[in-house]
C-alpha positions in Angstrom: 120.2 93.5 105.4 117.8 96.4 104.6 118.5 96.3 101.0 117.8 92.4 101.1 114.4 93.3 102.9 113.9 95.5 100.3 114.2 93.3 97.5 112.5 90.6 99.5 109.2 92.5 100.8 108.9 96.0 99.0 109.8 95.2 95.5 106.7 92.6 94.7 104.3 95.6 95.9 106.2 97.9 93.5 105.7 95.5 90.2 101.8 95.3 91.3 100.9 97.8 93.9 97.3 98.9 92.3 95.1 96.5 91.0 93.1 97.8 87.9 90.0 95.9 86.9 86.4 96.6 88.5 85.4 94.5 91.7 83.3 91.5 91.1 83.9 90.2 95.1 85.4 92.5 97.2 88.3 90.8 98.8 87.8 90.1 102.8 89.7 89.6 105.6 88.9 86.0 106.0 89.5 84.8 102.6 93.2 86.6 103.0 94.1 84.9 106.2 93.0 81.2 104.8 95.7 81.7 102.0 99.3 80.3 103.0 102.5 79.9 101.7 102.6 76.7 99.3 99.1 76.8 98.2 98.9 76.5 94.7 96.8 78.7 92.7 93.8 76.3 92.4 93.6 76.6 96.1 93.8 80.3 96.2 91.2 80.2 94.0 88.9 77.9 95.7 89.0 80.7 98.6 89.1 83.8 97.1 87.6 82.8 93.6 89.0 83.4 90.4 91.4 86.3 90.0 90.0 89.8 88.9 93.6 90.6 87.3 96.3 88.0 86.2 100.1 89.3 85.5 102.8 87.3 84.3 106.7 88.5 85.2 109.1 85.7 83.5 108.4 82.7 86.1 106.1 84.5 88.5 102.4 84.7 88.2 100.9 87.9 90.3 96.8 87.1 90.9 94.9 90.2 92.1 91.4 90.6 93.5 89.9 93.8 94.8 90.9 98.0 94.0 93.1 100.5 94.6 92.7 100.2 98.2 90.7 97.5 99.2 93.1 94.6 97.5 94.3 90.7 97.7 97.8 90.2 95.4 99.2 86.3 95.6 102.3 85.9 93.7 103.0 82.3 92.9 106.4 81.0 91.2 107.0 77.3 90.8 103.2 77.0 91.0 102.6 77.9 94.7 102.4 80.7 96.3 105.4 82.7 97.8 103.7 85.9 99.1 100.7 87.6 99.8 99.7 91.1 100.3 96.8 93.0 101.2 96.4 96.7 101.1 93.1 97.9 102.9 91.9 94.8 105.1 93.9 96.0 108.6 93.0 94.0 111.7 91.7 96.0 114.7 94.4 97.0 117.1 94.6 98.8 120.2 95.1 102.5 119.0 96.6 103.4 122.6 99.4 101.1 121.9 100.2 102.8 118.1 102.8 105.5 119.5 106.1 107.2 118.9 107.4 106.3 122.7 106.4 102.0 121.9 107.8 102.7 118.4 110.8 103.6 119.9 111.2 100.5 122.1 111.1 98.5 118.7 115.1 97.0 118.3 116.7 95.5 115.3 117.2 92.1 115.9 114.0 91.9 118.1 111.6 88.7 117.3 107.5 88.7 116.2 107.0 88.1 120.0 108.8 90.7 121.3 107.4 92.9 119.2 103.9 92.1 119.7 104.5 92.1 123.5 104.9 95.9 123.1 102.5 96.3 120.3 99.9 93.8 120.8 98.7 91.5 118.0 99.9 92.6 114.5 98.6 92.2 111.1 100.5 90.8 108.4 99.9 92.6 105.5 102.9 91.3 103.7 103.9 87.5 103.9 107.0 86.0 101.8 109.2 82.9 102.4 112.1 83.9 105.2 110.2 87.7 105.1 107.3 89.0 107.0 106.1 93.1 107.2 103.8 93.8 110.5 101.3 96.7 110.7 99.0 98.4 113.3 97.1 100.9 112.0 94.4 103.0 113.2 92.2 105.7 111.8 92.6 104.7 108.4 91.1 106.8 105.5 91.0 109.9 108.7 93.2 112.7 109.1 94.4 111.0 112.0 96.0 108.2 110.9 98.7 106.8 111.7 101.0 103.4 111.6 103.6 101.4 112.6 105.0 98.7 110.3 107.7 96.4 111.5 110.0 94.2 108.7 111.0 90.9 109.3 113.9 88.8 108.0 114.2 85.5 109.1 112.0 85.8 112.3 113.9 89.0 113.3 113.2 93.0 112.5 115.0 94.6 110.3 113.2 98.1 109.6 110.7 100.0 111.0 108.5 102.1 109.3 106.0 104.7 111.0 103.9 106.8 109.2 101.2 109.6 109.5 100.9 111.4 112.9 102.5 109.3 115.9 101.8 110.6 119.3 
């Protein structure tokens, strides 16, 4: 299950982690939220504008908007969106809930609703067919940065990824 999660969710990130072109129009959270699986490239570009960078790998196309620490990437395969992810566009979360104690309450096999009952609404920082990464980030860019990332496969927790100074 861990291998499937890494391949499904983290593999594309490793391929196109950081865009390299200059920012024409910074991507926004609102634009990212409008992108859904199944959209066409034309649909996506109607929302975000023309991609600043286009990378091809076999039958896959990766469309990128933004710069290294503030970007949106959309993966197109067979003509439609099969994945999307962002860097640097987090949703506001309840900082009081991003704790070591709450991380310990998250169990493999829990549903999104069960996890969000503990941590509050998560940020869908990575969405693919069958897989999802939710993030709870606090203090981005500061010494007090901390986060909890939860990977889901087929709607169930498959892995948790804490980082920073969880209290």
